[in-house]
ZANU-527496 format. One line per 4 residues: their letters; for each residue x, y, z of N, C-alpha, C. Coordinates in pm, 1 decimal, padded with zeros to 6 digits. Layout:
BEGIN
a) X Y Z X Y Z X Y Z  ...
***
This chain:
BEGIN
engn) -01073.2 -02352.2 -00962.1 -01062.6 -02241.6 -00867.1 -01051.3 -02297.2 -00725.1  -00974.6 -02228.5 -00645.6 -00956.0 -02275.4 -00508.0 -00939.9 -02152.5 -00420.1  -01052.7 -02106.9 -00361.9 -01047.9 -01987.6 -00275.9 -00995.7 -01869.0 -00354.1  -00889.2 -01808.7 -00303.5 -00832.2 -01691.5 -00370.3 -00715.4 -01729.4 -00460.5
krkl) -00700.8 -01859.0 -00488.5 -00583.4 -01904.5 -00563.4 -00628.0 -01962.3 -00696.3  -00587.8 -01904.6 -00806.2 -00619.8 -01962.0 -00936.0 -00536.2 -01896.1 -01043.8  -00542.5 -01954.3 -01164.4 -00470.0 -01890.7 -01274.4 -00538.4 -01758.7 -01307.5  -00457.7 -01664.1 -01347.7 -00512.1 -01531.0 -01374.0 -00580.4 -01522.7 -01509.3
skrk) -00685.5 -01442.4 -01516.3 -00743.9 -01411.9 -01646.1 -00780.9 -01264.3 -01645.7  -00753.8 -01198.7 -01758.5 -00777.3 -01053.6 -01764.3 -00922.7 -01019.1 -01740.0  -01013.6 -01108.8 -01783.0 -01155.1 -01080.4 -01770.8 -01199.9 -01084.0 -01624.5  -01150.9 -01182.8 -01550.1 -01197.5 -01202.1 -01412.4 -01119.0 -01123.0 -01308.7
dpel) -00999.9 -01080.2 -01344.7 -00910.0 -01028.8 -01241.7 -00874.2 -00882.4 -01256.6  -00939.4 -00797.0 -01178.7 -00895.2 -00657.2 -01180.3 -00751.0 -00649.2 -01131.3  -00708.9 -00752.7 -01052.2 -00572.5 -00752.8 -00995.2 -00463.7 -00756.9 -01102.1  -00503.2 -00796.6 -01225.6 -00401.3 -00802.3 -01331.3 -00356.0 -00663.1 -01370.5
sldy) -00441.5 -00565.2 -01346.7 -00406.3 -00429.5 -01385.3 -00332.1 -00362.5 -01270.5  -00222.8 -00295.2 -01305.1 -00146.1 -00224.1 -01202.0 -00231.2 -00117.9 -01134.6  -00329.7 -00067.1 -01208.6 -00418.4 00035.1 -01153.3 -00492.0 -00014.6 -01030.1  -00521.8 -00144.0 -01029.2 -00592.3 -00201.2 -00914.7 -00509.5 -00180.4 -00787.1
yrse) -00379.5 -00211.0 -00793.8 -00293.2 -00198.2 -00675.5 -00273.3 -00053.1 -00636.4  -00267.1 00031.3 -00737.9 -00250.7 00174.3 -00709.0 -00375.8 00230.0 -00643.3  -00492.6 00192.9 -00697.0 -00615.4 00252.1 -00643.7 -00647.6 00198.0 -00503.9  -00610.3 00074.9 -00475.0 -00629.1 00022.2 -00339.4 -00520.0 00075.0 -00246.5
gyhp) -00405.9 00110.6 -00305.7 -00297.7 00166.5 -00226.1 -00204.6 00062.6 -00167.4  -00173.0 -00040.8 -00245.8 -00070.1 -00136.0 -00200.2 00065.2 -00066.8 -00208.0  00146.3 -00086.6 -00107.5 00278.5 -00022.5 -00105.5 00370.4 -00094.9 -00203.0  00446.0 -00020.7 -00286.2 00535.0 -00085.7 -00383.4 00628.3 -00189.7 -00319.5
kavr) 00674.7 -00162.0 -00197.8 00764.7 -00258.9 -00131.6 00694.5 -00391.9 -00107.1  00566.1 -00385.7 -00071.8 00489.0 -00507.6 -00043.9 00465.6 -00585.7 -00172.8  00433.6 -00513.9 -00280.2 00408.7 -00581.0 -00408.6 00537.5 -00647.4 -00458.1  00650.4 -00575.6 -00445.3 00779.3 -00634.4 -00487.7 00811.3 -00758.9 -00406.1
eyll) 00788.5 -00749.0 -00277.0 00816.0 -00862.7 -00187.1 00733.8 -00984.4 -00230.3  00606.8 -00960.2 -00259.3 00519.7 -01070.4 -00301.0 00565.7 -01129.3 -00435.5  00598.0 -01040.8 -00530.0 00638.9 -01089.5 -00662.3 00765.6 -01174.8 -00653.2  00856.6 -01135.3 -00564.0 00979.2 -01215.0 -00548.3 00948.0 -01354.9 -00495.8
tiln) 00847.9 -01367.1 -00408.4 00813.1 -01501.2 -00358.0 00754.4 -01586.8 -00470.2  00688.1 -01522.1 -00567.1 00632.9 -01597.2 -00680.5 00745.4 -01634.5 -00778.7  00836.3 -01538.8 -00799.8 00935.6 -01556.3 -00906.1 01050.2 -01649.8 -00869.3  01089.8 -01649.8 -00742.4 01201.4 -01737.8 -00703.8 01160.8 -01824.6 -00585.5
snye) 01169.8 -01955.5 -00605.9 01120.0 -02047.8 -00503.5 01198.0 -02041.6 -00372.2  01320.5 -01988.8 -00374.7 01400.8 -01985.0 -00251.2 01392.9 -01849.4 -00179.9  01309.3 -01757.2 -00232.4 01306.4 -01622.7 -00173.2 01252.8 -01624.2 -00029.7  01145.8 -01702.0 -00007.9 01084.2 -01699.9 00126.4 01180.6 -01751.9 00232.8
ewrl) 01255.0 -01854.6 00196.6 01355.5 -01910.9 00287.4 01461.4 -01804.0 00319.1  01505.6 -01735.0 00213.1 01606.3 -01628.4 00230.4 01551.8 -01518.2 00322.2  01423.9 -01482.5 00302.3 01364.2 -01375.6 00381.5 01356.3 -01413.9 00529.9  01324.8 -01541.0 00556.6 01319.0 -01586.9 00696.8 01455.3 -01573.9 00764.4
enpd) 01560.5 -01602.2 00687.2 01696.1 -01593.4 00743.4 01744.6 -01448.6 00750.9  01688.1 -01361.7 00665.5 01731.3 -01220.6 00661.2 01611.3 -01127.3 00673.0  01543.8 -01127.3 00788.8 01415.9 -01054.0 00798.9 01426.1 -00904.3 00771.2  01543.1 -00844.5 00798.1 01552.6 -00698.9 00782.2 01639.4 -00654.6 00664.0
apqd) 01684.9 -00750.7 00585.1 01773.7 -00715.5 00473.9 01694.4 -00651.8 00359.8  01756.2 -00553.0 00289.4 01686.6 -00494.6 00172.4 01668.8 -00599.7 00063.1  01560.1 -00584.5 -00013.7 01528.1 -00683.4 -00117.8 01641.4 -00703.2 -00217.8  01716.1 -00594.5 -00247.9 01816.8 -00608.6 -00354.1 01940.2 -00688.4 -00311.3
efef) 01944.0 -00731.4 -00184.1 02054.3 -00818.7 -00143.0 02028.5 -00964.1 -00181.7  01904.3 -00994.1 -00218.0 01870.2 -01130.4 -00259.2 01924.1 -01157.0 -00400.2  01984.7 -01273.8 -00418.2 02037.8 -01307.7 -00551.7 01931.1 -01378.9 -00632.7  01875.9 -01304.8 -00726.8 01770.0 -01358.8 -00812.1 01832.2 -01452.2 -00916.2
tvek) 01773.6 -01571.6 -00934.4 01828.6 -01663.7 -01036.1 01717.2 -01716.6 -01125.0  01747.1 -01728.9 -01251.2 01650.0 -01780.1 -01349.1 01618.7 -01926.0 -01318.1  01719.2 -01999.9 -01267.7 01701.4 -02143.7 -01238.9 01589.6 -02167.8 -01136.6  01573.7 -02072.4 -01046.3 01475.0 -02093.1 -00939.1 01336.0 -02041.8 -00977.9
msns) 01321.3 -01999.6 -01103.8 01190.0 -01950.1 -01146.2 01095.4 -02066.7 -01168.9  00968.0 -02043.4 -01134.2 00868.5 -02148.6 -01152.3 00835.1 -02158.7 -01301.2  00822.5 -02281.7 -01352.0 00789.2 -02293.7 -01495.3 00641.3 -02327.6 -01515.3  00566.9 -02343.0 -01404.5 00423.0 -02364.7 -01419.4 00355.5 -02227.1 -01424.4
gtlf) 00228.2 -02225.3 -01462.0 00155.9 -02097.1 -01467.6 00149.6 -02034.0 -01329.8  00161.7 -01905.2 -01324.7 00162.8 -01836.5 -01195.3 00024.4 -01834.1 -01133.0  00017.2 -01875.5 -01007.2 -00108.1 -01864.5 -00931.7 -00102.7 -01737.1 -00850.7  -00210.0 -01661.8 -00855.2 -00210.9 -01536.9 -00779.2 -00289.5 -01559.8 -00650.5
dldk) -00232.7 -01519.3 -00539.7 -00294.2 -01543.1 -00409.7 -00304.6 -01409.9 -00334.4  -00424.5 -01351.8 -00341.5 -00445.2 -01219.9 -00281.2 -00425.9 -01223.8 -00128.8  -00467.1 -01335.7 -00067.2 -00449.3 -01348.8 00078.7 -00301.9 -01342.1 00115.2  -00221.5 -01406.8 00031.1 -00077.4 -01408.7 00060.5 -00017.3 -01269.3 00042.4
lndi) -00059.7 -01199.2 -00061.9 -00012.5 -01061.7 -00081.7 -00048.3 -00977.6 00041.0  -00171.2 -00994.8 00091.3 -00214.7 -00917.1 00208.3 -00132.1 -00950.0 00332.5  -00102.0 -01078.7 00351.5 -00019.1 -01118.5 00466.9 00120.8 -01059.5 00457.1  00177.3 -01066.6 00336.6 00312.0 -01012.0 00315.4 00308.9 -00860.8 00337.0
skdv) 00203.3 -00798.8 00288.7 00189.7 -00654.8 00302.0 00189.5 -00611.9 00449.1  00119.0 -00687.7 00533.7 00117.3 -00658.0 00678.3 00258.6 -00662.0 00735.2  00334.2 -00764.8 00695.0 00472.0 -00779.4 00745.8 00562.1 -00666.8 00696.8  00539.0 -00622.0 00573.6 00622.2 -00515.3 00517.6 00587.2 -00380.7 00582.0
lvki) 00457.5 -00350.9 00591.6 00415.4 -00219.7 00642.7 00451.9 -00198.5 00789.5  00453.5 -00306.1 00868.2 00483.3 -00289.6 01011.2 00626.9 -00240.0 01032.7  00712.2 -00259.8 00930.2 00852.7 -00217.3 00943.3 00879.0 -00079.3 00883.3  00777.8 -00022.6 00816.5 00797.2 00109.4 00755.0 00768.2 00216.7 00859.5
pase) 00860.1 00311.4 00881.8 00836.8 00413.8 00984.5 00710.0 00495.8 00957.9  00648.4 00543.5 01066.1 00521.7 00618.0 01055.7 00534.3 00740.1 00965.4  00652.2 00805.3 00967.0 00668.3 00925.8 00883.9 00657.5 00889.6 00735.3  00715.5 00775.4 00698.5 00710.0 00731.3 00557.7 00569.0 00682.6 00522.5
lsef) 00504.7 00612.0 00615.6 00366.9 00564.5 00592.7 00271.1 00681.1 00576.1  00295.6 00786.0 00656.0 00212.1 00904.1 00650.5 00220.5 00969.5 00511.9  00342.4 00983.8 00461.5 00362.1 01040.7 00325.6 00293.9 00954.8 00220.8  00309.7 00822.1 00236.6 00251.6 00727.7 00141.2 00098.7 00740.0 00139.4
ligw) 00038.0 00746.1 00259.2 -00108.0 00754.3 00269.0 -00159.7 00886.0 00210.0  -00089.6 00994.8 00237.3 -00132.2 01125.6 00183.8 -00117.8 01126.5 00030.8  -00009.1 01069.2 -00017.6 00011.5 01061.4 -00163.5 -00099.3 00981.3 -00230.4  -00135.9 00868.9 -00167.4 -00244.3 00785.9 -00221.5 -00376.5 00863.8 -00218.3
akay) -00402.8 00931.6 -00106.6 -00529.3 01005.7 -00092.6 -00542.1 01113.4 -00200.2  -00432.2 01181.5 -00228.7 -00436.4 01287.8 -00331.9 -00483.8 01231.7 -00465.0  -00443.6 01107.1 -00493.5 -00479.7 01048.1 -00622.7 -00615.5 00978.4 -00619.9  -00649.7 00914.5 -00506.9 -00765.9 00825.4 -00508.6 -00876.2 00856.8 -00406.8
kpei) -00847.7 00944.2 -00310.6 -00953.8 00979.1 -00213.2 -00931.7 01123.5 -00168.1  -00943.0 01217.8 -00264.3 -00905.5 01356.5 -00236.4 -00983.5 01420.7 -00122.2  -01103.7 01368.5 -00094.2 -01185.0 01431.5 00011.7 -01121.7 01418.7 00151.2  -01029.4 01322.6 00169.7 -00967.8 01309.4 00303.1 -00834.8 01384.4 00314.3
vpll) -00786.5 01439.0 00201.8 -00656.9 01509.1 00205.0 -00654.8 01622.1 00308.5  -00759.5 01706.0 00317.4 -00755.1 01814.2 00417.9 -00743.9 01763.4 00562.4  -00792.3 01640.5 00588.1 -00780.7 01584.5 00723.5 -00636.4 01542.9 00753.3  -00568.0 01493.8 00649.0 -00435.4 01433.3 00670.2 -00321.8 01532.8 00648.2
agne) -00325.2 01600.8 00535.0 -00216.1 01693.3 00502.4 -00227.1 01816.2 00591.1  -00116.3 01854.0 00651.9 -00119.7 01966.5 00744.9 -00139.2 01920.0 00889.0  -00181.6 01793.5 00905.9 -00196.3 01736.4 01041.0 -00109.2 01611.5 01053.0  00011.3 01620.2 00995.1 00097.3 01500.9 00989.3 00138.6 01447.3 01126.4
eylk) 00159.3 01537.7 01223.3 00203.3 01489.5 01355.8 00095.9 01399.9 01418.3  -00028.0 01443.9 01407.0 -00142.5 01365.4 01457.1 -00148.3 01231.4 01384.0  -00136.0 01235.7 01250.9 -00142.1 01114.8 01169.2 -00029.9 01017.5 01206.0  00090.8 01069.7 01226.2 00205.4 00982.1 01260.8 00180.7 00909.4 01393.3
kild) 00125.4 00982.6 01491.1 00095.2 00917.8 01620.9 -00006.5 00805.0 01601.8  -00106.4 00831.2 01518.8 -00210.3 00730.3 01492.9 -00148.2 00607.9 01426.0  -00064.8 00631.6 01324.7 -00005.7 00521.1 01248.8 00092.4 00439.2 01332.8  00149.5 00501.2 01433.9 00247.4 00431.8 01518.5 00184.9 00352.9 01632.4
lgrs) 00055.1 00367.5 01649.8 -00015.0 00307.7 01762.7 00003.1 00154.9 01766.4  00060.5 00106.2 01875.7 00075.8 -00038.9 01893.6 00179.2 -00104.6 01805.9  00264.4 -00023.3 01740.2 00360.4 -00085.0 01646.6 00498.8 -00104.5 01707.5  00513.5 -00072.6 01840.4 00645.2 -00093.2 01899.9 00640.0 -00216.8 01990.8
gdkp) 00750.6 -00249.8 02054.6 00754.7 -00364.0 02146.8 00780.2 -00495.2 02074.8  00775.6 -00603.1 02151.7 00808.9 -00736.4 02097.0 00703.0 -00787.4 02000.8  00576.8 -00749.4 02026.9 00469.6 -00799.8 01940.2 00394.8 -00683.4 01877.2  00456.1 -00618.9 01778.1 00388.6 -00504.1 01715.5 00260.2 -00547.1 01645.3
rkdf) 00159.4 -00459.7 01649.7 00033.5 -00487.8 01580.2 00056.8 -00477.3 01429.7  -00000.7 -00572.2 01355.0 00010.7 -00566.9 01208.5 -00127.7 -00536.6 01152.2  -00171.0 -00412.6 01172.4 -00307.9 -00374.8 01135.7 -00321.3 -00330.0 00991.2  -00210.7 -00287.3 00930.5 -00221.9 -00219.9 00801.3 -00187.7 -00312.3 00685.1
vyar) -00269.8 -00302.1 00578.2 -00250.3 -00388.4 00461.2 -00225.1 -00304.4 00335.3  -00312.7 -00206.8 00310.0 -00296.8 -00116.7 00194.0 -00364.9 00014.0 00230.4  -00339.0 00118.3 00153.6 -00379.3 00253.9 00194.5 -00529.6 00267.9 00220.4  -00613.1 00214.3 00133.2 -00758.0 00229.6 00150.8 -00801.1 00166.1 00283.9
qmfe) -00747.1 00045.7 00310.3 -00779.3 -00024.1 00435.5 -00719.8 00050.3 00555.5  -00601.3 00109.3 00538.3 -00537.9 00184.4 00647.1 -00628.6 00298.7 00692.5  -00681.0 00373.1 00594.9 -00767.2 00485.5 00634.1 -00894.5 00435.8 00702.1  -00952.2 00326.6 00648.3 -01073.3 00272.5 00712.3 -01042.2 00233.0 00856.9
fisy) -00924.7 00176.2 00877.4 -00886.8 00128.4 01010.3 -00871.4 00242.9 01110.6  -00818.5 00355.6 01064.2 -00790.9 00467.7 01156.1 -00897.9 00577.0 01149.7  -01001.8 00556.5 01068.8 -01095.5 00666.2 01040.6 -01164.9 00721.0 01165.6  -01179.5 00639.0 01271.5 -01250.5 00687.7 01391.3 -01176.1 00801.3 01462.3
fydd) -01050.8 00823.3 01426.8 -00976.9 00935.6 01485.5 -01024.4 01070.1 01429.9  -01099.1 01064.0 01319.6 -01144.3 01186.6 01253.6 -01296.0 01198.6 01269.3  -01339.6 01309.5 01329.8 -01481.9 01324.8 01363.5 -01575.2 01304.5 01244.3  -01532.7 01349.8 01126.3 -01619.0 01335.1 01007.0 -01647.6 01188.5 00975.6
yfri) -01558.5 01098.8 01017.2 -01573.1 00957.5 00982.2 -01606.1 00871.3 01104.0  -01617.6 00935.2 01220.7 -01646.0 00857.8 01342.2 -01793.2 00821.7 01348.2  -01820.5 00692.1 01365.6 -01958.9 00649.9 01390.7 -01957.0 00523.6 01476.5  -02063.6 00504.6 01553.6 -02071.8 00383.9 01637.5 -02112.9 00268.1 01546.3
edpy) -02019.1 00176.8 01525.4 -02043.2 00066.6 01430.7 -02087.8 -00061.4 01501.5  -02037.6 -00084.8 01621.9 -02066.0 -00211.3 01691.0 -02164.6 -00191.5 01805.5  -02243.2 -00297.7 01835.1 -02336.4 -00286.7 01948.1 -02261.3 -00299.7 02081.6  -02319.1 -00243.8 02187.2 -02263.0 -00263.8 02321.6 -02281.0 -00410.6 02360.6
penv) -02199.4 -00462.2 02454.0 -02213.4 -00603.8 02492.9 -02357.2 -00636.0 02535.6  -02403.8 -00755.1 02497.6 -02543.5 -00794.3 02524.1 -02577.3 -00794.6 02672.9  -02478.8 -00828.6 02755.6 -02505.8 -00840.3 02899.5 -02503.4 -00706.2 02972.3  -02480.3 -00597.6 02897.0 -02478.2 -00464.7 02959.6 -02606.2 -00390.9 02917.8
sggd) -02690.7 -00358.1 03013.5 -02818.2 -00291.6 02981.3 -02792.9 -00146.3 02939.8  -02891.2 -00088.0 02875.9 -02881.6 00053.0 02836.2 -02856.8 00143.4 02956.6  -02923.3 00110.0 03066.6 -02904.8 00188.5 03189.9 -02761.6 00177.2 03240.5  -02705.4 00055.7 03231.0 -02566.7 00035.2 03275.0 -02467.0 00107.3 03184.3
vkai) -02496.2 00111.8 03054.4 -02407.7 00184.8 02961.3 -02396.5 00329.1 03009.6  -02511.1 00390.1 03041.4 -02511.7 00530.2 03086.8 -02440.6 00545.8 03221.0  -02467.9 00451.1 03313.4 -02406.6 00458.6 03447.2 -02254.1 00445.1 03437.1  -02208.5 00352.5 03352.2 -02063.6 00329.5 03334.7 -01998.1 00454.1 03275.6
lsay) -02059.4 00508.3 03170.2 -01999.2 00623.7 03102.9 -02003.2 00749.4 03190.2  -02109.7 00764.8 03268.5 -02117.2 00880.1 03360.2 -02005.9 00872.2 03464.0  -01989.5 00751.8 03521.5 -01885.4 00733.1 03623.6 -01747.0 00751.7 03561.9  -01733.2 00706.5 03438.5 -01603.9 00718.3 03369.5 -01567.8 00865.9 03350.8
lesy) -01665.8 00941.6 03305.8 -01644.8 01084.3 03280.1 -01610.0 01157.7 03409.9  -01676.3 01117.9 03515.6 -01656.2 01181.5 03645.2 -01514.8 01157.7 03698.8  -01465.9 01034.9 03680.0 -01334.4 01000.7 03738.1 -01220.3 01022.2 03638.7  -01254.7 01062.7 03514.4 -01152.0 01071.8 03409.7 -01051.0 01182.4 03437.7
dhgd) -00924.5 01144.6 03433.4 -00816.1 01241.4 03447.4 -00716.1 01211.8 03337.0  -00703.6 01303.6 03243.4 -00618.5 01281.2 03126.1 -00471.5 01257.3 03164.2  -00435.0 01301.3 03283.5 -00296.5 01283.8 03328.6 -00268.9 01146.8 03390.4  -00372.6 01065.2 03410.3 -00350.6 00931.7 03469.2 -00261.2 00846.2 03380.8
dqvr) -00170.8 00770.8 03442.6 -00096.0 00672.7 03362.4 -00187.3 00551.4 03340.6  -00137.9 00456.3 03261.5 -00221.3 00343.6 03220.7 -00270.0 00260.5 03340.3  -00183.7 00242.3 03440.1 -00218.3 00159.6 03556.2 -00330.6 00226.1 03636.9  -00311.6 00353.6 03666.4 -00411.9 00429.5 03743.5 -00545.1 00434.8 03667.5
wfek) -00534.9 00456.3 03537.4 -00653.8 00463.1 03451.5 -00734.0 00333.5 03459.6  -00663.7 00218.3 03452.2 -00735.1 00089.5 03452.6 -00791.0 00056.8 03590.9  -00719.5 00099.8 03695.8 -00770.5 00080.5 03832.6 -00908.0 00145.4 03847.9  -00920.9 00264.6 03790.2 -01049.7 00336.1 03798.5 -01160.5 00257.8 03726.5
irvi) -01125.9 00192.9 03616.5 -01227.2 00113.7 03543.3 -01269.1 -00007.0 03627.1  -01173.9 -00066.7 03697.5 -01207.8 -00178.8 03787.9 -01307.5 -00133.2 03895.1  -01282.6 -00014.1 03950.1 -01371.4 00040.8 04053.9 -01512.2 00061.1 03996.7  -01520.4 00117.4 03876.5 -01650.2 00140.5 03810.8 -01721.0 00006.3 03787.4
aean) -01642.4 -00092.7 03743.3 -01700.0 -00226.1 03718.1 -01764.7 -00280.5 03845.1  -01689.6 -00280.3 03955.5 -01741.9 -00334.4 04082.4 -01865.4 -00258.5 04129.4  -01861.0 -00127.6 04116.8 -01973.5 -00044.3 04163.4 -02101.9 -00073.9 04086.6  -02087.0 -00127.3 03965.1 -02204.9 -00153.4 03882.0 -02238.9 -00302.0 03869.1
gyaa) -02176.6 -00384.6 03953.6 -02212.8 -00527.5 03955.5 -02135.0 -00615.5 03859.7  -02019.4 -00566.5 03811.1 -01934.0 -00644.9 03720.3 -01806.3 -00683.3 03795.1  -01754.1 -00802.9 03768.4 -01633.0 -00848.4 03837.4 -01514.1 -00761.7 03798.0  -01431.3 -00727.0 03896.9 -01313.5 -00643.0 03869.3 -01207.6 -00720.1 03791.7
kpkd) -01214.6 -00854.9 03798.5 -01118.3 -00939.3 03724.9 -01194.9 -01049.3 03651.9  -01159.9 -01074.7 03525.6 -01230.3 -01179.9 03450.2 -01228.7 -01315.4 03522.1  -01118.8 -01346.1 03594.4 -01111.7 -01479.2 03659.0 -01214.6 -01491.1 03772.0  -01246.4 -01376.8 03838.3 -01349.9 -01380.9 03942.6 -01484.9 -01414.8 03880.6
ykkn) -01509.6 -01356.8 03765.2 -01636.2 -01383.7 03694.6 -01642.4 -01529.6 03650.7  -01528.8 -01581.4 03602.7 -01522.6 -01720.3 03556.3 -01555.2 -01816.9 03669.6  -01501.5 -01784.4 03787.7 -01523.2 -01870.4 03905.4 -01669.2 -01869.0 03950.1  -01727.5 -01749.1 03955.4 -01865.3 -01735.1 04006.3 -01950.4 -01648.1 03914.0
pely) -01983.5 -01696.2 03794.9 -02056.3 -01610.1 03699.5 -02192.0 -01564.5 03752.2  -02249.9 -01645.8 03843.2 -02384.6 -01610.1 03893.5 -02383.2 -01485.3 03983.6  -02264.5 -01448.4 04031.3 -02256.0 -01332.6 04122.5 -02247.9 -01198.1 04049.0  -02221.6 -01203.3 03918.7 -02193.8 -01077.6 03846.5 -02275.1 -01067.2 03717.8
kghv) -02285.7 -00944.4 03668.3 -02350.1 -00921.2 03537.4 -02253.1 -00949.7 03423.5  -02125.0 -00943.3 03453.2 -02019.1 -00961.3 03353.9 -01888.9 -00927.3 03423.3  -01787.9 -00884.1 03346.9 -01660.8 -00848.0 03411.8 -01604.1 -00718.3 03354.6  -01489.2 -00679.4 03407.1 -01427.3 -00550.4 03371.0 -01406.3 -00536.0 03219.6
gdvs) -01387.1 -00648.5 03149.2 -01371.3 -00644.9 03002.3 -01495.4 -00589.0 02934.1  -01613.0 -00623.4 02987.0 -01738.8 -00570.6 02930.3 -01747.9 -00419.6 02952.9  -01702.9 -00378.0 03071.4 -01707.2 -00235.2 03106.6 -01612.8 -00156.4 03016.0  -01490.6 -00209.1 02994.9 -01398.1 -00135.2 02906.7 -01445.2 -00139.5 02761.4
tvir) -01520.3 -00244.2 02722.7 -01576.6 -00248.3 02586.3 -01679.7 -00136.6 02567.1  -01757.0 -00110.0 02671.0 -01855.0 00000.5 02664.6 -01781.8 00132.7 02637.8  -01672.0 00153.7 02709.9 -01593.3 00277.3 02693.3 -01531.3 00281.0 02553.6  -01479.1 00167.0 02510.8 -01415.4 00156.8 02378.2 -01514.1 00193.7 02267.8
ialm) -01636.2 00139.5 02276.9 -01736.0 00165.7 02171.8 -01778.5 00312.8 02172.2  -01793.9 00370.8 02291.4 -01831.5 00512.8 02299.1 -01723.9 00601.3 02236.4  -01597.3 00561.3 02253.3 -01486.2 00643.8 02203.5 -01445.4 00612.9 02060.3  -01447.1 00484.0 02023.1 -01397.4 00443.5 01891.4 -01507.6 00393.2 01798.3
gram) -01623.1 00361.5 01856.7 -01732.0 00307.7 01774.6 -01715.1 00161.5 01741.2  -01608.9 00099.2 01796.8 -01578.3 -00039.8 01762.1 -01546.6 -00121.0 01886.8  -01583.6 -00249.1 01881.6 -01557.5 -00336.3 01996.5 -01410.9 -00380.0 01999.8  -01343.1 -00370.8 01886.0 -01201.7 -00409.2 01877.5 -01120.9 -00289.7 01828.7
spdi) -01010.0 -00261.9 01897.8 -00922.9 -00151.7 01854.3 -00792.9 -00163.0 01931.8  -00692.5 -00084.8 01896.6 -00573.0 -00081.1 01981.7 -00607.5 -00031.7 02123.1  -00507.0 -00017.3 02206.4 -00523.2 00016.4 02347.4 -00600.5 00147.5 02369.3  -00705.3 00141.7 02453.2 -00792.1 00259.7 02474.6 -00713.8 00377.0 02534.6
weiq) -00632.5 00348.3 02635.8 -00558.9 00456.8 02703.2 -00471.1 00530.8 02602.8  -00400.9 00455.3 02518.6 -00312.0 00518.0 02418.3 -00393.2 00598.9 02317.6  -00508.5 00547.2 02279.9 -00595.2 00618.6 02184.7 -00639.1 00752.5 02243.8  -00675.5 00750.7 02372.3 -00718.2 00875.2 02437.9 -00604.7 00976.8 02442.8
qilg) -00481.1 00927.8 02461.8 -00366.8 01019.3 02465.6 -00352.4 01091.5 02331.2  -00385.4 01020.8 02223.3 -00376.2 01082.1 02089.5 -00496.9 01173.1 02063.2  -00615.7 01126.1 02100.1 -00737.9 01205.8 02078.1 -00732.9 01337.6 02156.0  -00673.4 01332.1 02276.0 -00670.1 01449.7 02362.6 -00792.5 01452.7 02453.3
eekt) -00780.4 01527.9 02561.3 -00886.0 01527.2 02664.0 -01019.3 01580.1 02611.1  -01013.8 01688.1 02537.6 -01137.6 01751.7 02491.5 -01222.2 01656.8 02407.3  -01156.0 01592.9 02308.2 -01228.3 01503.1 02218.4 -01275.4 01377.9 02292.7  -01194.0 01330.7 02385.9 -01232.4 01212.4 02464.5 -01361.2 01241.8 02541.5
reri) -01363.2 01353.3 02612.6 -01481.6 01390.0 02692.2 -01603.5 01414.6 02602.2  -01577.4 01479.9 02490.2 -01685.1 01513.4 02395.3 -01757.5 01388.3 02346.7  -01679.9 01285.5 02313.5 -01739.5 01163.1 02259.7 -01823.2 01088.9 02365.2  -01771.9 01084.9 02488.0 -01848.1 01019.4 02596.1 -01975.9 01098.4 02622.3
ekvl) -01964.0 01231.0 02626.7 -02082.4 01316.4 02651.3 -02188.1 01297.2 02543.7  -02144.1 01278.0 02421.1 -02236.5 01260.5 02308.4 -02325.1 01137.3 02329.5  -02264.7 01031.4 02379.6 -02342.4 00907.6 02403.3 -02439.8 00931.1 02517.7  -02395.8 01006.2 02618.8 -02482.0 01032.4 02733.9 -02595.9 01128.5 02697.4
***
């Protein structure tokens, strides 16, 4: 055995059953992509040269099939899945997630079905531009990743930064709520966070803190982490401003008020 790589056995591997992939919600395109890399040794090279070509353009050959026992690598399937899902449009991902939920997590169907526009915005978050986020692996993980958008599943999971006192958490969030304007663009929004940071003894720029750490309690990154945790419950997430645009003003204010 070597990490996640070994010969398959029916006894040890739920992955041998197709039901495993269905219940976790692996996308058929991702599974096919992975199987092709196992079945033909030249597939990965072809894929690098043809990143956007449909799978059926690849010429499958028996000669290139591996004759040793197949090693299954779940990490590799997950990596391939991220690359495949990032290219699937949000409308198709939304249908896929709802279809999976109907079969394997029916309790979330009322949240998703009928609210497709909201779901599509969530699924599209950070997926455009030169460096799209590759957050999604399979349906079960996708819902866990986006669950904070739904009040029934929202909870504060991560602690506030250690260098920010409880009193400062309240002071930061109060000031944030006071200056919050849902119509602010991203630049104006972040300027306000810099102002809040300085007013509470945190450097407005991380480089200022790096130069003179003894002068500050922390920097603007710590302040925005406080806001992120109050809104998303997590220290890591896509862009806060974009998330607020999807959540809407009412829900954004509600979540901050709840912490206060």
